[in-house]
N, C-alpha and C positions, 0 to 999 in steps of 0.2 A: 643754731649755729654750731654747736660743738658737733652734732650728730653730724652733720653737713660738711664740717671739715674731717672728722675722720671718716667721711665717706671717701674723699681724696686721697688721702693719705695711702701711699703704695706700702707693702708689706713690709721695711725694712724700717719706717717710719714709725708703721702701727705697732710693729714691738718695740719700740723704743718709747712709745705712746703708752703702752701698757706699763712698761717698767717704770716710767714715772709716777703714774697714779699710783701703784704698787707701794713705792717710795712716801707719798703724800698721804695717802689715807691705811691708817691701821685697821679700819674696819673692813677693807679689802685683803683677802689672801690671795697666794698660790697655793695649786692643788688642790686634790678633789677631797670631798668630805668623807671621811670612813663612816661605812654604815653600820648602824645599830645591828644586836640581835633580831634575826627576824624580820628586817627592812629589807627591801628589793630595792634596786638599784635605779632612784629616781622614781619608780612607779607609784610608791605611797607613801611621800613624804609627808611630814607631821603639817595637817592642814590646821590645825587648832590656831584660833585666833583670841588672845586674851583680852578680857574686857578693860578697857579703857577707866582710869582712875577717874573720880566724879571730877565733872569741870577742864578735867585736860585732856579733853580728844585731840590736840597735837602731838600727843606722846602715845600713842596706839602703835602697839606692835606691829600690826600691819601682816605684810608678808616676811618679816626679816629672818620668822624662823622655818618658812616652808621651802628654804632655798639650801637642805641639807647638803644635797647631790647638785652641784653645778654642771650640766655635761660638758662634754670638752668641744672644742671645736674642730675636731676629725668630719668635714662633713660629708654627706652622700653623695657616691659618684652615679653617673647617669644609668648604670646598670643594673641601679636598685640596692647592690649589695655595700655593706658597711665595712667589711674589714679594714685594720690598720694598714696602712703603707708605708714605708722609708722613705721621704721627700729626700730627693737629691739636694745635697748642699753646694750652695752658689757663693762665691766671692763677692765682697760688696766694696769694693775698691773705693779711695775717698774723690767725691763727684766735687765738679767745679763750685758748686756752692759750698760743699763741705770747706773747700780751700778758699773761698773768699770772705766765709765765717771766721773761718779763723783768722786770716788776715785782719778781720773785723776786730777781733777780742783784742786785739794786740795794739789798737789805737784808744790813745786817751779821749774816752767819749763820755758822754753823760748818758744816765741811763733811757732818756728819750730817744736820744740819739742813738744807741743803740738798737732801740726797735725799729726806728726806721730804716737803720742800716740792713737789720735782718730783713726786713720786709722788699726790700728794693732787690735785696739779692735773690729774695724768691721770686722775684718776677721777670729776673735775666733770663734768656733765653738759650739755649745751645748752641747759638752761635755768638751769644756774650753781648747783646744786646737789650738793651733796656727799651721795650718799643710802646710800655705803657705811657701816657700822658702821668704828667706830675699830679694833677688835678683828681683822676682817677685814683691813684694812690693815694692822696690822702685823703679823700672820702672811705676809700678800703681801711686804713690805719683807723680813722673816728669811729667806722662801724663794724670790725672785727675786733681790733686791739683797745678800742676805749682813748687813741691817741689824738688828740685836737691840732692838728697841724696843719696849714695851708704850703702851697708851692714854694714858698720864698724860706719855711722852715725845711723842706726836702733838700732844696738845692745843695747847702753845704754838704749835706751827708752826701749826696752824692758824688760831688766833688770828690771826696775821700775817696769812696771807694773806686773814682775812676782813676786813682793815683797806685791801684792795686796791680797786681801780677795775674794774669797775663797781661801784659801793654794793650789800652785799647778797649777793656773791658767797663762792661755799664754805659758806653754810648748811647745815645740816642736815634743815629742814624749814622749811615757809612761816613758821611763829611766828618762828623765829630770825632767818628772811630780812627780816622786817617790822623785828625790834626792832634789827638793826643799822641799817635804815637810821633809822630812830628817833633812834637815838640820833647820826647824823652833821648831824642836821638843827637848826639852830637852836634851843635850846631856851625854849619858852615853856611858858603854861598849858596852851595845847590839845596841846602836843607830848607834853609830860609826862601829861597823863589820855591819850592814845593810846595813850603807852606802857604806861600802868596797865591799860587794856584789853587791850592783846596780852599782857601778862604774868599777869593776873590772871582774865580775862574772855573769853579765847579762843574756848573753846568756845560762848557767847552770840553770840559777834562773827559766826564761821561760820557760825551758824545763824540769824543775823538777827533774834536776840532783842534788839531795841531797847530795849526796855521795861526788861528785867531789868538791861541794862547801867544806863541812865538812873536806874533804883533805886539801882542802888548805887552810884554815884558821887554820887546826890543834885544831877544839872546839870538845866537847862532843855531844852525843844525845839532852841531857837538854838545852845546850845552844845553838844547832842547833835552837829546838825547839822556844827557846825565843826569838833570832834573826828574826826568818821566823817571828813570832807574831809582829814581829812590823813594818816589811814590809806588810805582808798579811793585818794590820788595817789601812795602808792610802787609799785613795780613787782615784784609777783609774781614774776616770772623776770627777774633780772637780768642773765642769760647771753643772752636774744631778743634784746638790740640788735646781736648780731654777726652774728644771721640773721632782720632783717626781713621778707623775704621767699623764697620758693622761688629765685624767678628770682633775684636777690642774690647767695644763697647758692649757686647753679650758677653764676654766672662764677668763685667762687673755689675750684673744686673742679677737681681733676688727674682725671678718670677712669680706674682701673685697667685697665679693656676696654674695647673699641668693636665695636661691633654695627652692622652697617649691612645694608641692605637693597636688592638690585640685581636690580629685577625679580623678585621676590620669588624670588630666592635670598639666603640670608641667609650674612653672612660673619664669623666674630669674629678679632678680634685684640688682642694685648696692647698696649698703651701703653706701650713701653718707647722713646722717641725720646731719653730724657735718661741711660738707663741703658747705660752703656760696656762692650765686650766685654771679658773675664778672663781672664788667659792666668799660668800658673809663669813666675817668672823664669828667662830664659835662663842670666844671671848664675851666679844661685844652685844652678840645677842642675848648671852644670859643676863648681863647686864641688866639689859632689858626685862627678862623674865623673872631677875629677883626684884626690879622694882614694882612690875605690875601686880607681883603676888606678895606683897609685901606691903599693906596698906599703912602699916605704923610709919614705914619708913620715908616721910614724904617731906622731908625740911626743905626750906629755899638751895641751900647747897645741893644737895642730892638732887631737886627738879635741875639745876643748872648742869651739872654734870651729866644730866641724862639727855638733858636738851644737846647736847655737846654729842652726844653717843649717836644720838638721831641724827641730825645733822651729816654724822659719818656713815652710818648706814644709809641715810638717805642719797648719799652720792654714790657709795659702792654698788648699790642696787642699781642706780639709774648707770654706771657704768657698765655693769656687766649685760643689762637690758641693750645699750648703745652698740657694743661689742656684737652681742648675738644678732642686733639688726642689720649694723654693717655687713656682718660675714653673708648673713642670708640675702641681702640686696645684692651683693658683690657675685654670688652663688646663682640667684636665678637671672644677673645680665650674663653672667657666661654662659649657662645654659644656652639663655637665647641665640646666643651668636655662635655656639658649636651649630645648634642645629639648622640655623642659617645658612653659615658656611661648612656644613657636613662634608660637601665631596673636597674642599681645601684640606680640611686635618684627615681626612682618611688618605690623602694622594699627595698632599705638599706642593702640588702644580696651582702656581699664581691663576693662570686661565681659568681655574676652578673657579677663582673668589668671584660670588654673584655680586649686583650693585646691591650695597646695603647702606642704611643711611639711622641715624640716631632714633627715628621715629619709628620704622620697622622693628627694633630692637626694644623700646619702651613699649609698643603694644602687645608683643610676645612675651614681655617679661612682667607688665603689669605697672611700670612706673611711669611716672614724666618724663620727658625729655631731658630735663634739667639734670634730672637724676643720673641716667645712662651717660650726660657728658661728664659728669664728675666722675662716676665709674669709670669712664675708658681714659681719664684723663692719668698718666703717669703707671699706668699698669701695665704688668706684660703676662704672656702666657708660652709658658715651653709645651714644644710639641714636638713632636718625631722627626723634623724638620728644622728644628730650629728655636731661637726666642723671637717672638715680637710684640711689640708694643699694639695693646687694643686698637689703638686710632690706624693701622695697618690694614684691618678688615672692615673700614666704612670707605665706602668711594660711591661715587654719582653713576647714573647711569645714563647709556645711549643706544640707539638704534641703530643697525648695521642695514645694510642693502635688502637682505632676506626678511628686516622686520624684528630681528630677534635683539631681546633685549640685553646688552653685554655692561660689564664694570669699564668706568673709564679709565680706571687701572692698567686696564688690557691698551687702551689708547695712547697712554702716556707712557708705559713700558715700550711702545712702538716707534714712539716719536725720540723716546730718549734714546735708543739703541741706534735711530738714526743720525740725531745728533753727535752721538760718540763717534760714529764712522765716519762725520762729515770731511772734507777738504778745508782745515783751516784756512788757508788763504782765501778759500769761496764758501763760506758756512750757510747751510740749507735754510732759507727766508721761513717763514710760516707761509708765506701762498706757496710754496715750494712744498712744504709739511701737507698741506690741504688736499693738495693733488695726489700725493703719495698714499695717502691714508683713503682718498676715494677710489684707489686705483685696488686697496685691500678691502673694499667694501663698507668702510664708514666716511661717511658724508658729512663734513663738518667745516663749516664757515672759517675764514681766515681768523676772524673775532674770537669762535670759541678755540681754535688752536692756539691764538695768543694768549687766552686766559689760563688755560692748560700747562703752558710753557711757561709760564709766571708763575703758578701754583708750584712749578716743579723747582722753582728759583732759579731759568736758566734766561741768560739775558738775550737781547734780539741780537738776529746774526750779525747785524753791524758792529757791536760791540764782541764778539765771539772772535771776529777775523784778527789776526795776529799780524801784528806789521813787521 
């Protein structure tokens, strides 16, 4: 489970995880082991395995003395060279999650409530919503954090988070989000009527059936406009203030990978500028050496001390191996993506993105689909054309009239451009979009167009119409 969680961590969080392990485990050290006279760089490390004491095989020295030279984590580039390069520094401004965790720390909560709160915050999406069921969160807390709670235990902590800034954060749906914001506003007759609409007439509101609302509340046209203004002035996506534009967001991202185009030749490197080299503590391994070589010093006190040392060495060796495994998995996954999307990385042309799903990358990289999904989550790559989330490169496929397989991203781009340019008094319907796409050689049923529109987060034409 720890390896899986490390695999999901983006670059900044992985750096913090390594720093934490260095602080907590004295058997793990930062830096490379100095080489002995006549010793080559990692090629001829000491392979001696000391004979274990009688009846004490659990204290075998094992591989602890074979890690004199832990290699650094500058991984190979795709053209086969190994030269070290200077990575570009990137700023890492405070994220929405950091801001929420900071507010959580200011509340008077028990340790269990803090764990619940941190896990809730970790599941809040970029729009500021908690879209996971509390029952699923309760299961995860038990499975991943060992916290035995049910939905009723989680609800009070969620209410605390819903009191945080930005107002409306942590809502489970749009209705709850708007209701939270209305509760925070100064209470007037208009805000109270607005709350009544959200509570009792929400379906009519989102369908813009204002005549039904007006009859239900028995209000005139002027009052209706004033009440609707109270609602439309609210923020339907409270998390968006932390990501106002893709440009500003990119300035706060530390990419995990760097892909560069040098005269038509692509090179791939990991962004590891702040990741330290790791090694086993020489002092701790020497303790084992002394214990293994001195059969006269086998007191119970010494055995207990060495048992403690062994536990720390086990943890240090496991962590080093886990970091290596994580780096190799990320490297192989990104290599597969670069090969599959080669033309895009060379040109930066979105039209060159080929259809690609998790299974395609999994087959090329040699991992399970679940592993590729974890690697792709919250990871970014810097290219000559900007910084992109790995999820950007995944899309389904469709066929045009020529029988050519194209990415659904291209279809969605046509739909978005059409909707952006539409007459807001007479917005384009799904049927009209289907006809337009057909004219461009893409035969899609209306229900397929509707599915793509929903995936892009664009409401139906009726709800896009301006009043």
